[in-house]
Backbone as numpy.savetxt, mean C-alpha at the origin, in Angstrom:
# Nx Ny Nz CAx CAy CAz Cx Cy Cz
-38.84 5.34 -22.84 -37.90 5.09 -22.32 -37.24 6.59 -22.43
-37.10 7.59 -21.20 -36.41 8.71 -22.25 -35.45 9.33 -22.41
-34.58 10.17 -22.58 -33.06 10.13 -22.87 -32.97 10.17 -21.39
-33.17 11.65 -20.42 -33.13 11.58 -19.08 -32.70 10.54 -18.03
-34.26 9.74 -18.70 -33.19 7.86 -18.03 -32.68 7.42 -18.20
-32.38 6.66 -19.16 -30.91 6.45 -20.03 -29.36 7.29 -19.38
-29.44 8.38 -19.66 -27.95 8.74 -18.68 -28.99 8.21 -17.44
-29.87 8.92 -16.43 -29.00 8.25 -14.78 -28.50 7.05 -14.57
-29.60 6.13 -15.31 -29.19 4.44 -15.53 -27.71 4.79 -15.98
-27.85 5.63 -17.25 -26.00 4.88 -17.60 -24.42 4.88 -15.89
-24.91 7.00 -15.73 -24.90 7.13 -14.44 -24.18 6.30 -13.65
-25.52 5.47 -12.59 -25.55 4.67 -12.17 -24.63 3.31 -12.47
-25.59 3.34 -13.73 -24.10 1.66 -13.35 -22.38 2.47 -14.12
-22.75 2.88 -14.72 -20.79 3.01 -14.27 -20.20 3.69 -12.75
-20.88 3.91 -11.59 -20.57 4.10 -10.64 -20.06 3.03 -9.72
-21.17 1.66 -10.40 -21.95 1.12 -10.16 -21.02 0.00 -9.66
-20.03 -0.53 -11.72 -19.35 -1.26 -11.13 -17.45 -0.11 -11.27
-17.85 1.27 -12.03 -17.00 2.15 -11.49 -14.95 1.52 -9.70
-16.50 1.40 -8.36 -15.67 1.63 -7.76 -15.01 0.11 -7.41
-15.86 -0.80 -7.15 -15.28 -2.74 -7.43 -14.87 -2.97 -8.20
-14.01 -2.22 -9.40 -13.31 -2.38 -10.52 -12.29 -1.95 -9.97
-12.06 0.14 -9.63 -11.36 0.49 -8.82 -10.99 -0.17 -7.98
-11.40 -0.51 -7.23 -10.33 -1.20 -5.61 -10.26 -2.55 -6.33
-10.28 -3.15 -6.88 -9.76 -4.02 -7.06 -8.17 -3.86 -7.56
-8.07 -3.15 -9.27 -7.50 -2.80 -9.11 -6.00 -2.71 -8.31
-5.99 -1.18 -7.64 -5.89 -0.35 -6.63 -5.28 -1.71 -5.95
-6.20 -2.66 -4.62 -5.65 -3.42 -4.68 -4.31 -5.16 -5.74
-5.12 -5.21 -6.30 -3.91 -6.14 -6.60 -2.46 -5.25 -6.58
-2.25 -3.97 -7.22 -1.43 -3.27 -7.84 0.14 -3.50 -6.21
-1.14 -3.07 -5.36 -0.39 -3.36 -4.17 0.24 -4.24 -3.97
-0.94 -5.79 -3.52 -0.78 -6.32 -4.14 0.74 -7.51 -4.76
0.64 -7.05 -6.14 2.49 -6.94 -6.45 3.66 -6.58 -5.91
2.75 -5.65 -5.69 4.60 -4.62 -4.63 4.93 -5.30 -4.53
4.04 -5.36 -2.55 4.32 -6.33 -1.11 4.77 -6.91 -1.67
4.70 -7.98 -2.64 5.28 -9.23 -2.89 6.37 -9.22 -3.06
6.57 -8.18 -4.05 8.20 -8.41 -4.96 9.62 -7.86 -3.88
8.65 -6.89 -2.41 9.43 -6.68 -1.37 9.93 -7.39 -0.68
8.47 -9.07 -0.93 9.42 -10.15 0.33 9.95 -10.68 -0.31
10.16 -10.56 -1.66 11.09 -11.26 -2.59 12.56 -10.71 -2.58
11.97 -9.51 -2.28 13.40 -8.10 -2.60 14.29 -8.37 -3.85
12.77 -8.20 -4.52 13.20 -7.93 -6.23 14.19 -6.54 -5.92
15.34 -6.09 -6.82 15.41 -5.08 -6.53 14.85 -3.93 -8.09
14.44 -4.21 -8.77 12.98 -3.87 -9.58 12.02 -3.34 -9.58
12.09 -3.31 -7.47 10.91 -3.21 -6.83 9.61 -1.76 -7.52
9.18 -1.44 -8.64 8.25 -1.02 -8.44 8.30 0.99 -8.09
9.50 1.02 -8.79 9.55 2.18 -8.84 7.88 4.12 -8.94
8.08 2.76 -10.30 6.69 3.96 -10.64 5.58 4.31 -9.64
5.72 2.69 -9.21 4.30 2.90 -8.88 3.99 2.29 -7.51
4.97 2.28 -5.77 4.97 3.38 -4.62 6.09 3.53 -4.37
6.39 4.44 -3.43 7.85 5.02 -3.69 8.49 6.27 -4.21
7.03 6.83 -4.66 8.34 7.87 -5.99 8.75 9.61 -4.38
8.70 9.04 -3.80 9.60 10.01 -2.65 10.82 9.73 -2.46
11.08 7.82 -3.82 12.41 7.00 -3.44 13.38 7.17 -4.77
13.91 7.74 -4.66 14.94 7.59 -5.73 14.87 5.34 -6.89
15.66 5.47 -7.39 15.33 3.47 -7.96 16.75 2.94 -7.22
18.39 4.05 -6.81 18.67 2.74 -5.89 18.47 2.29 -5.13
17.93 3.94 -4.01 17.59 3.47 -3.04 16.78 2.01 -2.99
15.39 2.59 -3.63 14.54 0.84 -3.38 15.92 0.06 -3.79
16.44 -0.07 -4.48 17.20 -1.46 -4.39 18.33 -1.30 -3.63
18.82 -0.56 -2.64 19.93 -0.68 -1.37 18.47 -1.63 -0.64
17.62 -0.65 0.03 16.46 -0.65 0.78 16.18 -2.24 0.41
15.76 -2.79 -0.69 15.47 -4.01 -0.69 16.14 -5.03 -0.61
17.41 -5.21 -1.49 18.28 -5.74 -0.77 19.19 -5.92 0.88
19.84 -4.62 0.66 19.49 -4.70 2.25 19.03 -4.51 3.42
18.25 -4.11 3.55 17.35 -4.47 4.31 17.33 -3.34 5.00
17.11 -4.48 6.64 17.09 -3.80 7.97 16.08 -3.66 8.25
15.16 -4.19 7.18 13.25 -4.85 7.47 13.62 -5.65 6.97
12.47 -7.18 7.44 12.01 -8.42 6.49 10.75 -8.40 7.20
10.03 -8.40 5.63 8.85 -8.59 5.47 8.21 -9.61 5.30
8.15 -10.16 6.19 7.14 -12.12 5.42 6.39 -12.04 5.10
4.77 -10.94 5.35 3.55 -11.45 5.08 2.93 -10.62 4.49
1.96 -10.87 3.95 0.52 -9.13 4.54 -0.95 -9.69 3.67
-1.81 -9.37 4.67 -3.32 -9.79 4.47 -3.98 -8.88 4.32
-5.43 -8.73 4.58 -6.12 -7.99 4.37 -6.20 -6.68 4.40
-5.78 -6.44 2.22 -5.78 -5.76 1.65 -6.83 -4.68 0.42
-7.71 -4.18 1.70 -8.55 -3.32 1.76 -8.29 -1.76 1.19
-8.43 -1.75 -0.06 -9.47 -0.38 -0.84 -10.15 0.01 0.37
-10.44 1.84 0.13 -10.74 2.75 0.53 -11.49 2.89 -0.46
-13.33 3.81 -0.82 -12.97 4.50 -2.19 -14.18 5.65 -0.92
-12.82 6.82 -1.37 -13.65 8.22 -1.12 -13.74 9.09 -1.54
-14.26 10.48 -1.99 -14.34 11.80 -2.56 -14.20 11.38 -3.93
-14.41 10.42 -4.98 -14.13 9.90 -5.97 -13.39 9.16 -6.62
-11.88 8.75 -6.08 -11.12 7.37 -5.81 -11.08 6.60 -5.22
-10.22 5.76 -5.74 -10.08 5.15 -4.55 -8.12 4.82 -4.14
-8.57 6.02 -2.96 -7.02 6.58 -2.39 -6.41 6.70 -2.02
-6.45 5.52 -0.98 -6.84 5.12 0.33 -6.75 3.86 0.95
-6.28 3.17 2.11 -6.88 2.01 2.07 -6.43 1.71 3.55
-5.58 -0.07 3.33 -4.76 -0.35 5.00 -4.35 -1.60 4.36
-3.67 -2.23 5.53 -3.18 -3.58 5.23 -2.52 -4.38 6.33
-2.75 -5.52 6.45 -1.33 -5.63 7.71 -0.63 -6.11 7.20
0.90 -5.67 7.90 1.71 -5.79 6.99 2.47 -7.08 8.16
3.88 -8.14 8.12 4.50 -8.95 9.04 5.29 -8.56 8.81
6.04 -8.39 9.54 7.10 -8.12 10.23 8.81 -9.06 10.71
9.64 -9.82 10.75 10.37 -10.26 11.39 10.98 -9.21 12.35
10.68 -9.12 13.36 11.44 -8.53 14.22 11.78 -9.44 15.40
13.62 -9.13 14.72 14.41 -11.07 15.70 13.79 -11.42 15.75
13.62 -12.50 14.95 12.95 -13.63 15.11 11.51 -14.15 16.22
11.56 -13.09 15.58 9.71 -12.62 16.61 9.02 -12.41 15.60
7.95 -13.01 14.39 7.01 -12.01 13.96 5.94 -10.70 15.27
5.81 -9.81 13.93 4.95 -8.93 14.49 3.92 -8.31 13.09
3.35 -8.85 13.83 1.94 -7.83 12.49 1.90 -6.42 12.93
1.13 -5.37 12.28 0.46 -4.88 12.32 -0.45 -3.62 11.10
-1.05 -3.03 11.73 -2.22 -2.34 10.60 -0.87 -1.59 9.63
-1.27 -0.61 8.50 0.12 0.08 7.68 -1.27 0.70 7.03
-1.57 2.22 7.06 -1.84 2.47 5.38 -1.63 2.94 4.43
-2.45 3.04 3.49 -1.58 3.49 1.94 -2.79 4.60 1.04
-1.87 4.89 0.29 -1.51 6.16 -0.50 -1.24 5.84 -2.48
-2.43 5.46 -2.46 -2.48 5.84 -4.08 -2.02 7.79 -4.88
-1.86 8.39 -3.65 -1.81 9.30 -4.30 0.12 10.29 -4.59
-0.42 11.63 -4.28 1.30 11.36 -4.49 2.37 11.94 -3.65
2.89 11.34 -2.40 3.33 10.40 -3.27 2.83 9.33 -2.85
2.76 7.80 -3.56 2.51 6.01 -3.65 3.28 6.13 -2.04
2.16 5.38 -1.27 3.22 4.68 -0.21 2.13 4.44 1.35
3.31 3.23 1.86 2.53 2.20 3.24 3.37 2.07 3.87
2.38 2.89 4.99 3.23 3.31 6.11 2.48 2.45 7.47
2.94 1.86 7.83 3.26 0.55 9.24 2.81 1.85 10.89
1.71 1.51 11.26 1.29 2.33 12.12 2.16 1.80 13.93
2.59 2.51 14.26 2.83 1.61 15.73 2.11 0.80 15.83
1.94 -0.16 17.06 1.35 -0.67 17.89 0.88 0.72 19.48
0.57 1.02 19.29 -0.05 2.17 20.90 0.88 1.30 21.78
0.61 2.47 22.92 1.72 2.32 24.21 3.77 1.68 23.56
3.81 1.10 22.69 4.75 0.64 22.46 5.67 2.76 21.32
7.09 2.66 21.72 7.53 3.52 21.73 8.50 2.60 20.29
9.66 3.40 20.00 10.47 3.71 18.25 10.82 1.54 18.49
10.44 1.13 17.38 10.33 -0.42 16.85 11.52 -0.26 15.53
12.71 -0.22 15.82 13.37 -0.70 14.95 12.95 -1.20 12.96
12.24 -2.33 13.37 12.40 -2.96 12.07 10.61 -1.60 11.24
10.03 -1.13 12.49 9.58 -0.45 11.75 9.47 0.70 11.39
11.05 0.99 11.94 10.80 2.62 11.28 12.26 2.88 9.89
12.55 1.30 10.36 13.09 1.50 8.60 12.34 1.12 7.70
10.77 0.28 8.02 10.45 -0.04 7.64 8.82 0.77 6.63
9.23 2.54 8.02 8.92 4.18 7.28 9.39 4.79 6.77
10.79 4.57 6.38 12.09 5.50 5.68 11.60 4.89 4.61
11.80 4.04 4.29 11.48 2.87 2.71 9.87 3.72 2.32
9.35 2.65 2.47 7.20 2.72 2.27 6.88 4.01 2.14
7.37 5.35 3.53 6.79 5.67 3.62 6.84 7.46 3.83
8.16 7.61 3.76 9.20 8.89 3.34 9.71 9.33 5.19
9.47 8.74 6.21 9.55 9.23 7.51 8.79 8.01 7.88
9.11 8.11 9.31 8.25 7.78 10.88 7.16 7.91 11.18
6.37 7.37 11.63 4.16 8.14 11.65 4.42 6.71 12.98
């Protein structure tokens, strides 16, 4: 085996293992963060997500809420442009006694965000507005 062939094999193996490991780590980190929010943990992931929000504000939102995240599923990191920098997840909120499940997108860059997408055809949904101000830095 030539040095060039060995180098190509090394690069290919690095790429094949890097992407699944990176996806797994990002998905695990997001799941951990969302579980902390569901448990209303005031020490929730200050340096992980919400880098646009100070710790006191995070603690206030998590304790006092205005939204109640009930569950999440289908956490899926996406590999693009050399990193697992974005992805999506399904979030379920308590919306006045009824479960509301919406799609959310997340970013792992700066600021890190988890932004709930308002279903098309629906206007302002207070629980999503409050979530997005907390976890997304604004509503969209």
